[in-house]
N, C-alpha and C positions, 0 to 999 in steps of 0.2 A: 503494499500500500504506499501512498503518499502521502505526506503532512500538510498542512495547508502550507507552511513557511517552506516547502522545499520543492523544488525543481526535478521532479520525473527525468529518469536517463532518456533520452527520445529514441535510443535502440531497443531500452525495456520495453517489450508489447503486453508483459504481464499476463499470455491469457493461462483462465483455469481452465477446470478440467472441463467447467458447464460452459468452456467458449465467452465468459464474459470479462472482458478487459480490463483490467485494473493493474497496477506499478506495484511489484512487490515492497516489503516494508524493509526498513533499514534495519539491523541488528540490532540495537537497540530498543525496538519496538515489538513488546512480548508478543507472540504469534498468538497466545488465547484471550489476548484482549475480545474487548464486548464489539461484534460488528464486523469483526477481521475476517479474514477470507479464510475458507477451510477444505476441505476436499470436497465437497459438492461443487465447488463454484460460484456461490452466492455467495461471496464477501465483497463488504463495501467498506470505504474507511470511513472514520470520524467526519474529513470535508466533504463526503457525498451524503453524511447521514442513512439514516434505515431506510430502506426501500421502501418503495411505495405502497402504502399501508392497505391500497382497496385496489384486489385484485378482479381480474376481468370478469372474472364470474360475479362479484358482487354487485359490479357494476352494471350488470345484465340486469341483476335481482332488481334494484333501486330504477332502473329504467322499465323494468316490467311493470314498478307498481305508478309509476310517476308518469308515463307516456300514456298511459289510460285516462288517469284523474286529467291529467293537462288536455287531450283530447275533448273530458267530457265537460271543463270547464268551457272550453273552445263551444262546443254545440250550445251548451248554457247561454254564451253571449251571444247565437244566433239565432236564437229560439226565441228569447226573452228580448231581444234589441228591440228597444221602442222608434216606432216614427217618428218622436220627438214630442215635449211634452203638451200633454190634450189640450184646445184651448177651452177659455170658461168667460161667463160674464164678470167684468170687476165689481167686485162688493162696494169697493173705497173703503174697506175696513182694515186698519194695521198693515200690514206689510202689502195687501190685495189693492195696493191705491199706485194709478198713474201718477209718476212722478218727474219732475223737471231738475236743474238746474240754475241756480240763482245766486245774486252777488247783494250784499248789504250796500246801498249809495249812500246812504245819511242815516243819522242816528241822533233823534233830537228827545232831551229831558223835558217832559212835561207834567203837572199834575196829575195825578188817580185820577180825583175827583171828576176832573174836564172828559177824558177815554172812557170813563169806566160809567158815567153817565145814565146809561141807558138799564142799570143792574138795577137789581131789588136794593131801596136802601137796605144800610146795616139794622138789626135790629138792636144793637148794641149788648148782646149776651155774646159772650166770649167760652163759653163752658163748652161748647161744642166746636167741633173741625170747623161744622158751616158756616157758623156764625163767626169765627176767628178769621174764616178768608171772606168773608163777607165786610168786615171791617179793614182787613189788612187792602181790600180793592178800592177803597177809599182811600186811603191814607197813603204818605211817600210820593216819591217820583217814580214817576213809569218810562219807561222808554218807546220811542215811534220809530220804527226802524223804518226805512224805504227800500224795498228789494225790486232791484229789477231782474225779470226772468231772462237767460240766455241760452235756453235751449228748447225746442220744439216751435208749435206754431205760431205761437204766441211771443217770440223772441220779442226783447225789447220792452215788452210790456212790464210797468210799475204797480207794487200795487202796499198796502200799509201792515204794519205788522205790530202788534200792541205788545211787551216783555211788559208783567207784572214785577216789582221790584224782589219781590220772592221763589220768582220761578228759579229751575234747576239750572237752565242756559240761558245764558245772556250775548248780545250778538254785537257784535262789533263793525265799525265802518270799514268796508272791502271785505269782510269774511265771504266767503262762498259757503252758500247754504242748499239745503234740498228742500224743493217746493211740494206741495202736493195738490194735483190739479184736481178739483168736482166739479165736471163738465156740467152736471144737471143743478150745480149751486146759481144762485144770483150773479150777475157779473162782479159783484163787488167782493163776493166771496168766495169763486171759484178756487184763490190759490193760498196757500197758505206755508207758512216756515213750517217744517217737519222734525231736521235733520239737521246737522251743519255736515260740511264737505269734508271727509279726513281722509281722501285721497293721496295728498302730499306724504304727509305723514307716515302714512300707512307704507306709500311704496317705498320711500326712502326708510324704513325700518325694514321690510322685506328685502331691502336692495343689502342692507349693512349684513342680516341673517345668511344672503348667498352669499358675501362676499368672506364672509367668516369660514364657513362653512366650504370654501374650495382652497383658501389656504390654509387653511389644519389640515382637511381632508385630503386636499391636491386631486387627484382622478378620481379615488373614491368618492370622493365628498362632491364631486360635480355629478358622479352618476347618481350619486344619493339625491341629488336636487331634479333630475332629470326623471327617476323614478318617484320624485313626489309629485313633481307636474302629470305624471301619468296616473297615478294614484288618484288625484281630484278629476283628470278627464274622465277616467272609469264612473268614479262618480255622480260627477255633475252629467255626461252623454249615456250613461246605460243606468243606474241604481238609483236617482233618484224620479227622472222620465218614468222607468220599468213602473217601480211602486206609482205611480201620480197614475198609471194605464191600465192601474187593476192587476197585478201582474200580485204572483203571492209575495209577501214581503220577506218571508223566511228565503222561500227560493232564490229572490235576486242576490237579498243580503249574503248567500252562501257561492254564490255563483260570483259576484261580482268581489268578495273577500278572496275567493280563491284565485281568481286574476290578479286581482294586486299584489296577492301575496307571491305569487307565481312569477310576478315581474319583476317588483321589488327588490326580493332575494337576491333572483339569478344577476339582473342585473347591477347589483351592488356587491354581490360576493361571491359572482363569477360562476360561469358552470362547474360544477364540483363537484362529487361525492359529500364532502362536506356540507354544502349547501341544500343538497338534494336530502341528507337527514334531519336538517333543520326547517324544514319545507315539509318533510311527512312529521317530524314531532308538531309542529303550528297546525297544521292539517285534523292530528289527534285532539291536538288541545281545542280546536276550533268546533268540532264535534260535540265534545263532552258540553263545551259551553253552551252551545245551540239544546242539549239534550235539556242541562238543567235549567235555563233558562224556560224552553217551553213547558219544562213542568209546574216551575214557581210560579211563570207570569198566570199561568192557570190557574195553580191552585190557592195564589193571592187575589185573583178573580182581578186583576190588574188591568185596566181599559186601553190605558196608553191616551186618554183624550181628558186630561188634568187641567189644561190653561188654554186663556184666549188663543195662541198660537196653533194646535191642536184642536183645539175647537172649531177654527177657521178651517185650517185643513178636511176635517170630516164634514163640514158643511159644505164645501165645494167640491170635495170629491167622496161622496157617502159611500161607495163604494170600498173604500181603502179600510183594511184590516189593522185598525189603530194598535190592538197590543200584538197583532203582528209586524207591526212596523216598531213597537216599544223593543222586542225580542230582536229586529234586525240592526236595530240601533247598538245592543247590549252586544251583538256579535264582532259588528264593526268599530267600535269602541274598543273593544278588546285586542283587536289583529295588532294594532301599534306597537304594544307592550308585548304580544308575545312573540314578535318577531324578533325583537332586543333578548329576550329570554332565551328563545330555542339557537341563536346565533352563536352565544356568548355561550353558554353550555358547550355545545358543539365543537368552538373554537378549543374550549378550555380542554375538552377531553384530548381532541386530536393535538395540542402542545402538549399533554401530560405524555402520551406515548409516544410523543417525537424525540421527549426528553429522557425518558427511558423504556424503547423497543421491548422490554421483557416484560412490561405489566401486561396480566390478563383481565380478562372484560370484567369479572370479580373486583380486582383491584382498582380499574380505570372505572370501574362504576362509582365503588367506596371514595377515590380521589373527587370524584366530578361531581361528586352529591355534594362533598363537603362544601363546594366553594357554591354549588347552587342553593344550599342554606344563607349563605350571605346574602345571594342575590332576592333570595324571596322575602326576605327580612326588608330589602329596601325598597323594593318592587311594587309587592302589594300597600306599604307605609304611602308610596309615592299616589298609586290611584286612590285609594282610601282617603287623602287630603285632597287631588284634582276633582274628584267628584263631591268632598265638602265643600272646598272653594267654590265651585259653580253654583250649589243650593245653598251656599252662606245668605244670601238674603231671606229666602225662605224658613232656613233655619232659626234667624233674628226675630221672625214676625212670632212663631212658636213662642219662645221665649220673652217677648213684651207678653204675648195673649197667657203669661204663665201655666202654661200646659206641662201635663207629667210627662214623663219621657217615653211612656207606651203610647198617652195619645199620638205623640207627635210622630212616632216610628208606626203607628196604624193608620194616618191619611197617605190618602193613594200618593199625594207627590211626592213624599217621603220614602213610603214605603218601594215605590218605584226604582227611586237613588238605591236605597240599601236592597234590593232587590239585584240590580244592575252592578252595583260594588262588590257584593257578594259572588256573584255568581261570575264574574269575572276574574276577582280574586283565585276562585277554588280554581279555575281553569289555568292561570297562571302558575299557580304551584302545584300542578299537577303533569305542568309542561316540566318541569324540571329532571324529574323521576323518568321520566319518557324518553325524553330526547336525550338525557343521560344516557339508559338504559340502553336504546338505539346506535346512539354513537359509540358507546363501546363496545358493542358486538359489531361492530361493522367496522371500526379501527382495528378492532384486536383480531379478527377474523383473515389476514394476513395469505396469501399464498406468493411465493419468492418468484418473482419471474413473470406474473400473470397478469399484470398491470401494463405492461408493456414491454414484455421478452428480459427483463431484468437491466434495462440500458439505464443509465441514468443521466441527468444533465450533467457536464462539467460543471467545477464549480470557481465562482470565484472571489476572490477575500476570503477565501476560510469559511463562506457562510456555509450551512446546510441548505440545501434545496427544500424546499414547504412543499411537504404532503399536501397532495389534494385529494 
């Protein structure tokens, strides 16, 4: 063999008995050192690293599982692919409003009594929220904003927006705003400010994020951004329109999530046996999440119709299965964290095997599961806190009402989040032993020479060739 610091003799072809050429070791190196040549002729030096740990036979087995799965996903996409978002008559409620862009041309401070004169005079009773609001409407300085519509058929048209002093959103001159258009309203009331234009800060933040990912992750970071874009395309072009068309939300979520998983994992981590094991682990975990979610959503009688937005969706598209939509959200929401867990566990087992090729599947599993326990603790905590943060205003309302923990947990709004969190967490926890076991079995089932005729790539700089 040759060490990484020595130049092999160009005349020494080093043909072993098996025909795998490697330079002979210099005398100071013990012949029985691990990974060195033996009579079988399959010896590899430390510089070359261990043999490729996945045999050609195992790659065929993995392909025999994944190719039909990928084919089924493609067929599902073709069968369920929507023709576009179904049209409906706008209700003018919530997000279902026609909107245009506008700009605040000027802001003038006026007495609230002058602009709120048409309101019912306050009674002076401030013991109720309605009374306090009526009193405040007649006091202080209000803002009289002139807004110009900058898009649509009424571009250039101006209207006046009155902003109360206690309003959560104040307007500034030159500020971009989103205006709602109500064509059936009287002309003076057709336009109103509904939100501010946040496109510039959001675009800047997205640019900083993309730059950070590419600078730190380099090519892999760039591929991650491409995979992220593809995931959003699948979500917006397939999953959402297909659900609106009336397709089963669970089936659509499974097919769409599987497509996202296959594209993202193979694009980010390469077409290798290691990635394939992570895909299998993710698939099994998603199946478990789907089964548990379906069982407990039905058992807990969760309708999925709990707020104004879901009520509006159900009103516009009454054929949508709202409980199925809730289950689809659980599956899609768990997918991103599952990818992280399965890829990390698979990579950990691969690196453990590369560090000690003599480890059997049981030893690899025990070592990998120790790493996985640390991962479980952090990921589950992250998932729970993410859901709790999203539901924080809701939890605050229950705290103000001084409701008991049992009452809060039993309400459908909170019960949805609890079921979503616990089902997703169970899937995450299960993915660790499942993926670790699969990776340990695959990586330790080496058949020398089966992965590529026993040939190894030349080594530069004394680094091991990373096993695929």
